Backbone as CSV, one residue per row, in Angstrom:
resi,resn,N_x,N_y,N_z,CA_x,CA_y,CA_z,C_x,C_y,C_z
1,MET,98.686,73.817,97.774,99.986,73.461,98.472,100.758,75.068,98.257
2,ALA,101.518,74.896,99.510,102.033,76.320,100.098,103.391,76.679,98.975
3,LYS,103.622,77.713,98.692,104.865,77.889,97.151,105.825,78.154,98.757
4,ARG,106.774,77.429,98.267,108.305,77.511,99.102,109.114,78.768,98.725
5,ILE,109.530,79.553,99.822,109.926,80.388,99.668,111.849,80.568,99.724
6,THR,112.378,81.170,98.976,114.029,80.332,98.760,114.447,81.853,98.739
7,LYS,115.705,82.287,99.912,116.427,83.123,99.904,117.445,82.838,99.426
8,THR,118.238,83.997,99.120,119.373,83.946,98.651,120.152,85.255,99.524
9,TYR,121.422,84.762,99.475,122.187,85.740,100.507,123.443,85.726,99.679
10,ASP,123.746,86.957,99.981,125.572,87.612,99.291,125.933,86.983,99.774
11,GLN,127.754,86.694,99.077,129.146,86.642,99.878,129.617,87.174,100.782
12,GLU,129.374,88.151,101.056,129.395,88.836,102.174,128.783,88.351,103.538
13,PHE,127.577,88.056,103.473,126.828,87.412,104.188,127.136,86.447,104.531
14,LYS,127.326,85.245,104.051,127.885,84.244,104.058,129.126,83.798,104.969
15,SER,130.081,85.205,104.229,131.461,84.809,105.170,130.988,85.359,106.341
16,GLN,130.442,86.442,106.909,129.803,86.820,108.275,129.466,86.002,108.712
17,ALA,128.653,84.973,108.354,127.701,84.017,109.010,129.009,83.166,109.535
18,VAL,129.796,82.528,108.425,130.814,81.880,108.884,131.736,81.760,110.404
19,LYS,132.373,83.339,110.315,133.023,83.800,110.764,132.361,83.688,112.158
20,LEU,131.188,83.990,112.407,129.937,84.049,113.537,129.957,82.673,113.953
21,ALA,129.731,82.232,113.456,129.602,80.349,113.543,130.901,79.663,114.095
22,GLN,131.907,80.555,113.736,132.902,79.998,114.334,133.531,79.992,115.270
23,GLU,132.549,81.919,115.894,132.945,82.104,117.123,132.445,82.153,118.459
24,ILE,130.838,81.747,118.020,129.800,81.307,118.811,129.060,80.223,118.568
25,GLY,129.335,79.609,117.681,128.691,78.082,117.444,127.948,78.232,116.384
26,GLY,127.568,77.105,115.341,126.757,77.203,114.140,125.261,77.417,114.833
27,HIS,124.609,76.744,115.834,123.167,76.894,115.986,122.796,78.582,116.597
28,LYS,123.405,78.675,117.200,123.829,80.335,117.858,123.860,80.993,117.299
29,ALA,124.831,80.897,116.076,124.761,81.736,114.644,123.546,81.964,114.119
30,ALA,123.207,80.852,113.883,121.798,80.486,112.840,121.013,81.255,113.523
31,ASP,120.706,81.191,115.071,119.528,81.763,115.520,119.729,83.166,115.363
32,GLU,120.918,83.846,115.783,120.615,85.401,115.778,120.936,85.499,114.268
33,LEU,121.018,85.319,113.519,121.010,85.474,112.129,119.581,85.162,110.877
34,GLY,119.077,84.267,112.102,117.419,83.826,111.311,117.480,83.322,110.050
35,VAL,118.520,82.336,110.093,119.106,81.332,109.096,118.952,80.087,109.221
36,PRO,118.225,79.061,108.977,118.656,77.505,108.932,119.969,77.060,109.705
37,SER,119.853,76.406,110.296,121.360,75.904,110.932,121.970,75.199,110.163
38,GLY,121.197,74.622,109.318,121.826,73.284,108.137,122.159,73.866,107.215
39,THR,121.759,75.518,106.917,122.432,76.284,106.028,123.883,76.601,106.358
40,ILE,123.502,77.071,108.004,124.913,77.805,108.388,126.131,76.466,108.140
41,TYR,125.885,75.161,108.843,126.519,74.261,108.871,126.896,74.238,106.964
42,ALA,126.489,74.317,106.296,126.351,74.433,104.808,127.505,75.024,104.170
43,TRP,127.804,76.226,104.843,128.614,77.368,104.501,129.443,77.350,105.268
44,VAL,129.645,76.779,106.711,131.139,76.323,107.245,131.842,75.042,106.202
45,LYS,131.030,74.175,106.057,131.681,73.002,105.304,132.306,73.560,104.133
46,ALA,131.536,74.223,103.101,132.072,75.169,102.167,133.265,75.916,102.151
47,PHE,133.232,76.488,103.036,134.411,77.056,103.014,135.485,76.708,103.675
48,LYS,135.323,75.219,104.586,136.534,74.193,105.113,137.226,73.380,104.023
49,GLU,135.786,73.550,102.748,136.304,72.590,101.428,137.142,73.701,100.724
50,GLY,137.091,74.717,100.985,137.806,75.811,100.022,136.450,76.250,98.988
51,ARG,135.502,75.802,99.002,134.293,76.421,98.004,133.780,77.650,98.199
52,LEU,133.767,78.416,99.523,133.397,79.610,100.080,134.584,80.314,100.628
53,GLU,134.907,81.200,99.531,135.744,82.403,100.098,135.326,83.226,101.112
54,ALA,136.173,83.204,102.388,135.786,84.230,103.538,136.633,85.336,103.578
55,LYS,137.657,85.459,102.539,138.264,86.618,102.122,138.756,87.165,103.678
56,THR,138.255,88.430,104.046,139.156,88.515,105.849,137.951,88.833,106.533
57,ALA,136.937,87.889,106.260,135.818,88.125,107.241,136.210,86.558,108.516
58,VAL,136.707,86.008,108.089,136.982,84.984,109.084,138.093,85.515,109.574
59,HIS,138.839,85.142,110.803,139.726,85.634,111.684,140.834,84.747,111.335
60,THR,141.838,84.942,111.018,143.114,84.029,110.746,144.103,85.119,111.590
61,PRO,145.299,83.897,111.940,146.157,84.505,113.233,147.201,85.665,112.489
62,THR,146.984,86.101,110.994,147.371,86.981,110.321,146.901,88.136,110.427
63,ASN,145.580,88.196,110.356,144.418,89.589,110.523,143.563,89.554,112.130
64,ALA,144.198,88.539,112.871,143.296,88.463,114.026,143.788,89.643,114.890
65,LEU,142.311,90.320,115.905,142.448,91.421,116.703,142.463,90.168,117.849
66,SER,142.626,90.624,118.686,142.332,90.052,120.099,140.623,90.860,120.364
67,LEU,140.277,90.119,121.036,138.387,90.475,121.091,139.134,91.992,122.213
68,ASN,139.930,91.516,123.008,140.065,92.762,123.561,140.659,93.932,122.957
69,GLU,141.593,93.718,122.230,141.822,94.965,121.575,140.554,95.037,120.604
70,GLU,139.803,94.411,120.053,138.545,95.160,119.240,137.628,95.272,120.122
71,LEU,137.545,95.712,121.403,137.153,96.181,122.588,137.030,97.585,122.553
72,ILE,138.723,97.223,122.730,138.921,98.736,122.782,138.851,100.176,121.389
73,GLU,138.869,99.116,120.689,138.905,99.961,119.169,137.200,100.359,119.375
74,LEU,136.345,99.735,119.460,134.935,99.698,119.252,134.581,100.923,120.126
75,ARG,135.190,100.665,121.478,135.027,101.808,122.043,135.386,103.268,122.096
76,LYS,136.694,103.271,121.657,137.468,104.255,121.391,136.596,105.040,120.406
77,ARG,135.779,104.221,119.071,135.470,104.959,118.242,134.214,105.267,118.721
78,ASN,133.318,104.376,119.345,132.179,104.973,119.760,132.117,106.479,120.708
79,LYS,133.024,106.588,121.581,133.557,107.713,122.527,133.859,108.348,121.191
80,GLU,134.769,108.573,119.974,134.036,109.299,118.927,132.875,110.196,118.590
81,LEU,132.121,108.976,117.983,131.063,109.398,117.464,130.020,109.973,118.617
82,ASP,130.252,109.758,120.061,129.245,110.379,121.285,129.792,111.939,120.822
83,LYS,131.148,112.064,120.694,131.492,113.395,120.526,130.742,114.298,119.761
84,GLU,130.885,113.462,118.253,130.462,114.307,117.425,128.734,114.387,117.277
85,ASN,128.265,113.937,117.697,127.167,113.731,117.915,126.681,114.915,118.881
86,LYS,127.049,114.851,120.254,126.800,116.008,120.952,127.244,116.893,120.247
87,ARG,128.178,117.318,119.310,128.971,118.744,118.615,127.567,118.978,117.518
88,LEU,127.133,117.863,116.981,126.201,118.072,115.876,124.675,119.008,116.530
89,LYS,124.608,118.039,117.590,122.734,118.594,118.239,123.443,119.992,118.904
90,GLU,124.251,120.312,119.190,124.674,121.745,119.839,124.790,123.110,118.829
91,GLU,125.068,122.333,117.466,125.173,123.207,116.360,123.794,123.309,115.760
92,ASN,122.829,122.214,115.888,121.227,121.800,115.251,120.775,123.008,116.135
93,GLU,120.898,122.945,117.570,120.295,124.031,118.457,120.214,125.461,118.308
94,PHE,122.102,125.494,117.876,122.065,126.820,117.694,121.664,127.350,116.594
95,LEU,121.399,126.979,115.275,120.811,126.882,114.086,119.074,126.761,114.213
96,GLU,118.390,126.143,115.239,117.220,126.141,115.656,116.824,127.991,115.793
97,GLU,117.688,128.299,117.136,117.794,129.312,117.721,118.018,130.430,116.818
98,ALA,118.858,130.492,115.717,119.174,131.644,114.717,117.852,131.578,113.895
99,SER,117.303,130.646,113.373,116.046,130.482,112.626,115.178,131.233,113.417
100,ALA,114.756,130.720,114.426,113.946,131.411,114.802,113.860,132.975,115.405
101,PHE,115.323,133.567,116.006,115.386,134.847,115.969,115.176,135.436,114.393
102,PHE,115.771,135.073,113.427,115.314,135.613,111.884,113.907,135.471,111.772
103,ALA,113.387,134.381,111.748,112.003,134.780,111.630,111.128,135.831,112.232
104,ALA,111.419,136.121,113.752,110.597,137.115,114.435,111.394,138.323,113.926
105,SER,112.293,138.615,113.919,112.899,139.729,112.793,112.040,139.887,111.733
106,ARG,111.997,139.459,110.973,111.377,139.103,109.835,109.650,139.466,109.955
107,ARG,109.124,139.058,110.686,107.941,139.471,110.930,108.044,140.741,111.865
108,LYS,108.599,141.093,112.577,109.203,142.525,113.198,108.753,143.302,112.152
109,SER,110.209,143.212,111.218,110.110,144.219,110.087,108.865,144.315,109.372
110,ALA,107.664,143.336,109.120,107.058,143.213,108.204,105.524,144.034,108.691
111,LYS,105.712,143.998,110.002,104.470,144.750,110.977,104.974,146.193,111.429
112,ASN,106.137,146.519,110.869,106.487,147.752,111.125,106.271,148.949,109.667
113,ARG,106.272,147.783,109.080,105.860,148.394,107.440,104.882,148.504,107.163
114,ASP,104.056,147.542,107.686,102.097,148.016,107.729,101.438,149.162,108.380
């Protein structure tokens, strides 16, 4: 007889799963998260009954951004990260060149000493 594996999920995961289920539907959320759909529906039911605390994970009228505002925020953040990534790559290239220069300089000075 096969041993049944029971997964446990933390509160944050459950809250995010409920949020996703409310946005795209329980079956799609279950497929995306790799969780049985019955489990998702149980969490949604628990949330509705007040047994599962969702804190700020579920959009409410007081804390919700419209999807457009959220998209704008994410694009802005993505642009900032791209800019930082470019800067870090340039710094890395500079450090590689400097390292090669100093390594060659050390080899040259060691050769001259011999």
